[in-house]
C-alpha positions in Angstrom: -5.4 9.5 -9.5 -2.6 6.9 -9.5 0.4 7.7 -11.6 1.2 4.0 -11.9 -0.6 0.7 -11.3 0.4 -0.2 -7.7 0.5 -4.0 -7.3 -1.3 -5.6 -4.3 -0.4 -9.1 -3.2 -2.6 -11.3 -1.0 -1.1 -11.1 2.5 0.1 -14.1 4.5 -3.2 -13.8 6.5 -5.3 -14.3 3.3 -4.5 -18.0 3.1 -6.1 -21.4 3.5 -5.1 -24.1 6.0 -2.3 -25.2 3.6 -0.8 -21.8 3.5 -1.9 -21.0 -0.1 -3.8 -17.9 -0.9 -7.5 -18.4 -1.5 -8.4 -19.7 -4.9 -11.4 -18.2 -6.6 -13.5 -20.3 -9.0 -15.6 -18.5 -11.6 -15.5 -15.0 -12.9 -18.3 -13.7 -10.6 -16.4 -14.9 -7.5 -13.2 -13.4 -8.7 -14.9 -10.0 -9.3 -16.5 -10.2 -5.9 -13.1 -10.8 -4.3 -11.6 -7.6 -5.6 -12.4 -5.4 -2.6 -10.7 -7.9 -0.3 -7.7 -8.3 -2.6 -7.2 -4.6 -3.0 -8.3 -3.4 0.4 -11.0 -1.1 -1.0 -13.9 -1.1 -3.4 -12.5 0.0 -6.8 -14.4 2.5 -8.9 -13.7 3.7 -12.4 -10.8 1.2 -12.6 -9.1 -1.3 -14.7 -7.9 -4.2 -12.5 -5.5 -6.9 -13.7 -5.6 -10.1 -11.6 -2.5 -12.2 -12.2 -3.0 -15.9 -11.6 -0.4 -18.5 -10.8 -0.6 -22.3 -10.9 -2.4 -24.4 -8.3 -1.4 -28.0 -7.4 -2.8 -29.2 -10.7 -0.9 -26.6 -12.7 -4.0 -24.7 -13.6 -4.0 -20.9 -13.3 -6.3 -20.4 -10.4 -4.2 -18.9 -7.6 -4.2 -15.1 -7.2 -0.6 -13.8 -7.1 -0.8 -10.1 -7.8 -3.5 -7.6 -8.4 -2.8 -4.3 -10.3 -5.2 -1.4 -10.4 -5.2 1.8 -12.4 -7.7 4.5 -13.0 -9.9 3.6 -16.0 -8.4 5.3 -19.0 -10.6 7.4 -21.3 -12.1 5.8 -24.4 -9.2 5.5 -26.8 -6.5 5.6 -24.1 -4.5 2.9 -25.7 -1.1 4.2 -24.4 -2.3 3.9 -20.8 -3.5 0.3 -21.4 -0.2 -0.6 -23.1 1.8 0.8 -20.2 -0.3 -1.1 -17.7 -0.1 -4.3 -19.7 3.7 -3.9 -20.1 4.3 -3.4 -16.4 2.0 -6.4 -15.7 3.9 -8.6 -18.1 7.2 -7.7 -16.4 5.8 -8.8 -13.0 4.2 -11.9 -14.4 7.3 -13.1 -16.2 9.4 -12.5 -13.1 7.0 -14.3 -10.8 6.0 -17.2 -13.1 2.4 -16.1 -13.5 0.5 -18.1 -16.1 -2.5 -15.9 -17.0 -4.2 -12.5 -16.4 -7.9 -11.6 -16.0 -8.8 -8.0 -16.7 -11.8 -6.5 -14.9 -13.2 -3.1 -15.9 -15.2 -1.2 -13.3 -16.8 1.4 -15.4 -19.5 3.2 -13.3 -21.9 5.0 -15.6 -19.7 4.5 -18.7 -20.9 2.1 -21.3 -19.2 -1.1 -22.4 -18.0 0.6 -25.5 -14.3 0.1 -26.1 -14.0 -3.2 -24.1 -13.0 -5.1 -27.2 -10.2 -2.6 -28.0 -8.9 -2.9 -24.4 -8.9 -6.7 -24.7 -6.9 -6.5 -28.0 -4.4 -4.1 -26.5 -3.9 -6.2 -23.4 -3.5 -9.5 -25.5 -1.0 -7.9 -27.8 1.2 -6.9 -24.8 0.8 -10.1 -22.8 0.8 -13.0 -25.2 4.3 -12.4 -26.7 5.6 -12.9 -23.2 3.8 -16.2 -22.9 1.1 -14.9 -20.6 -2.5 -15.8 -21.5 -5.2 -13.2 -21.3 -7.9 -15.4 -19.7 -10.7 -12.9 -20.0 -11.8 -9.2 -20.0 -14.9 -8.5 -18.0 -17.0 -5.4 -17.3 -19.1 -4.4 -14.4 -20.5 -1.0 -13.6 -20.4 -1.1 -9.8 -19.2 -3.8 -7.3 -22.5 -4.2 -5.5 -24.5 -7.4 -4.9 -26.7 -8.3 -7.8 -25.0 -6.1 -10.4 -24.7 -7.8 -13.8 -21.2 -8.4 -15.3 -20.5 -9.1 -18.9 -17.4 -10.1 -21.0 -15.6 -8.8 -24.1 -17.1 -9.5 -27.5 -17.0 -13.1 -28.4 -16.9 -14.2 -24.8 -20.4 -15.4 -23.8 -19.6 -15.5 -20.0 -21.9 -13.2 -18.0 -23.7 -13.3 -14.7 -24.8 -11.6 -11.5 -22.3 -10.5 -8.8 -22.5 -12.3 -5.5 -22.0 -10.3 -2.2 -18.4 -9.0 -2.2 -18.4 -8.8 1.6 -19.3 -12.5 1.9 -16.5 -13.8 -0.2 -13.9 -16.1 1.4 -11.2 -13.5 0.7 -13.3 -10.8 2.5 -13.8 -13.2 5.5 -10.1 -13.8 5.7 -9.3 -10.2 5.6 -11.8 -9.3 8.4 -10.6 -12.2 10.6 -7.1 -10.9 10.2 -8.3 -7.5 11.4 -7.6 -5.8 8.1 -10.1 -3.2 6.9 -11.9 -3.1 3.5 -12.4 0.5 2.7 -15.4 1.8 0.8 -13.3 3.6 -1.8 -9.7 4.5 -2.6 -10.6 8.1 -1.6 -10.9 6.8 2.0 -7.2 5.9 1.9 -6.3 9.4 0.6 -8.4 11.0 3.3 -6.7 9.0 6.0 -3.5 10.8 5.2 -4.9 14.2 4.1 -3.6 17.4 5.7 -5.5 18.8 8.7 -6.7 22.4 8.9 -4.3 25.3 8.8 -4.7 26.2 12.5 -3.8 22.7 13.6 -0.8 22.5 11.3 0.5 25.9 12.4 0.2 25.0 16.1 2.0 21.8 15.5 4.8 23.6 13.5 5.5 25.7 16.5 6.0 22.5 18.6 8.4 21.2 16.0 10.4 24.4 16.1 10.7 24.1 19.9 11.7 20.4 19.6 14.3 21.2 17.0 15.9 24.0 19.1 16.0 21.9 22.2 17.6 18.9 20.4 20.1 20.8 18.3 23.1 19.3 20.0 21.6 15.9 20.8 23.5 12.8 19.6 21.8 10.4 17.3 22.0 7.7 20.0 20.0 9.9 22.4 17.6 10.8 19.7 16.9 7.2 19.0 16.6 6.2 22.7 14.1 9.0 23.3 12.2 8.2 20.1 11.7 4.6 21.0 10.7 5.6 24.5 8.0 7.9 23.1 6.6 5.2 20.8 6.5 2.9 23.8 4.6 5.6 25.8 2.1 6.0 22.9 1.6 2.3 22.9 0.7 2.3 26.6 -1.5 5.4 26.4 -3.2 4.7 23.1 -2.9 8.2 21.8 -0.3 10.7 20.6 0.4 14.2 22.0 1.8 17.1 20.0 5.0 17.3 22.1 5.8 13.6 21.6 5.1 13.8 17.8 7.1 17.0 17.4 10.2 15.2 18.9 9.7 12.3 16.5 9.3 14.7 13.5 12.8 16.0 14.4 14.3 12.5 15.0 13.1 11.3 11.5 15.3 14.0 9.9 18.4 12.2 11.1 18.9 9.4 8.6 20.6 6.9 11.0 17.8 7.4 13.5 15.1 7.0 10.8 16.7 3.8 9.6 17.0 2.4 13.1 13.4 3.2 13.8 12.4 0.9 10.9 13.0 -1.9 13.4 9.7 -0.9 15.1 7.7 -2.2 12.1 7.9 -5.8 13.4 8.0 -5.0 17.1 5.2 -5.0 19.7 5.0 -1.3 19.2 4.5 -1.4 15.4 0.9 -0.2 15.6 1.8 2.7 17.9 4.7 3.7 15.6 2.4 3.8 12.6 -0.1 5.8 14.6 2.6 8.4 15.1 3.7 8.4 11.4 0.1 9.0 10.3 -0.2 11.8 13.0 2.8 13.5 11.6 1.9 13.1 7.9 -1.4 14.9 8.5 0.2 17.8 10.3 3.5 18.4 8.5 3.8 20.3 5.1 6.5 20.7 2.6 9.7 18.6 2.7 9.2 18.0 6.4 6.2 15.7 5.5 8.3 13.3 3.4 10.0 11.2 6.2 6.8 10.4 8.1 4.8 9.7 4.9 7.6 7.4 3.8 7.4 5.5 7.1 3.7 5.0 6.6 4.7 3.6 3.2 7.2 1.2 4.7 4.7 -0.1 7.3 1.9 -0.7 4.7 4.2 -2.1 2.1 5.6 -4.6 4.5 2.2 -6.0 5.3 1.1 -6.1 1.7 -1.2 -3.1 1.6 -0.1 -1.8 -1.8 -2.8 0.9 -2.1 -2.0 2.5 1.2 1.7 2.3 0.5 1.2 3.9 -2.9 -0.8 6.8 -1.5 1.7 7.3 1.3 4.7 7.3 -1.0 3.0 9.6 -3.5 2.4 12.0 -0.6 6.0 11.8 0.3 7.2 12.5 -3.3 4.8 15.4 -3.7 6.2 16.9 -0.6 9.9 16.2 -1.6 10.3 14.8 -5.1 14.0 14.0 -4.4 13.6 12.2 -1.1 15.7 9.2 -2.0 14.1 6.7 0.4 10.6 7.4 -0.9 11.9 7.2 -4.5 13.5 3.8 -3.8 10.4 2.4 -2.3 8.0 3.8 -4.9 10.1 2.4 -7.7 10.0 -1.0 -6.0 6.3 -0.9 -5.5 5.6 0.2 -9.0 7.6 -2.7 -10.3 5.8 -5.3 -8.1 8.7 -6.1 -5.8 7.5 -8.4 -3.1 6.9 -7.2 0.5 9.5 -9.7 1.6 12.2 -7.3 0.4 10.9 -4.6 2.7 10.6 -7.0 5.5 14.3 -7.8 5.0 15.1 -4.1 5.2 13.2 -3.9 8.5 15.0 -7.0 9.9 18.4 -5.4 9.0 17.3 -2.2 10.9 17.5 -4.2 14.2 21.3 -4.4 13.8 21.5 -0.7 13.5 19.1 -0.1 16.4 21.2 -2.4 18.6 24.6 -1.0 17.5 26.4 0.1 20.7 27.9 2.9 18.8 24.5 4.4 18.1 22.4 3.4 21.1 22.6 5.6 24.2 20.5 5.1 27.3 17.7 7.6 27.7 15.7 6.8 30.8 13.2 9.7 30.9 10.1 9.5 28.7 8.4 12.7 29.9 9.2 15.7 27.7 11.1 15.8 24.4 14.4 17.2 25.6 17.1 14.6 25.2 20.0 15.3 27.5 
């Protein structure tokens, strides 16, 4: 369950030939676009789609999508908090209107009018129009959707996987997951035996690098990521060294530069590998790195799950706290990309960077 509504923004790849995000016309097409906009098929959710102006000034361009677990009947405080957070993002970003979509599963439409009133009361004083509140049980082709009392709009859902937004996401090589639980499983802990075996490797790596300078740690870490990139897989000994390297803050910060490098995918592969094998506070650095990578490319749901994992492992881990706060408040991925860009200066600092020619084991000497 999400603690907060994590915003998702259409990525740069989800654009038309003029560089604008896909515009959706009609409620049915908007609902069908949700899996592509979120990156997964929402269930038991309240989704707020924030719309900005197109070239004519009409509110048709998707700017931000915010999802939260569907509150229980009578959960007005949850709806108020969600609407308040949405209003803050909309005012800051110049959003004109919001469409609310309730994915209710087996729950009836009872309470949709109350949710509509609560949302309107929070949004309209900020000059943001509530353009509609719509309900659908499941996001499957042919499912019927309806609207709040007094709104006669209703219809049948087109195929979500055939929407223009879905096509753009697939062409860009970005996955649409079947459910949010798939994201959680992708970062879930592996079995105890695997974790204990890996913990022994980390202990060995920590002992062997006890007196190693940050520069040598960084050189060795980047060499390992390059080796993973070439091989296409991670070995325990390689990952164990990187688990140790991430505990040195200057090294961790310099490694952020990998997020926009040719080795970005290999680095993320290692961060996920670590997150699934480390427990306790040791898990926080790698989970936070997963959060950085996903946040930078606009994958808010994965960033939210990763950062939540980091904070559950180490609630005071300041880097995760900073990123989680930014994500909850709808800060644009551009800010994270700027952080990554600045990491190149640190990584190239002659005072930190030491040559490390050998990429074989994990001893840095």
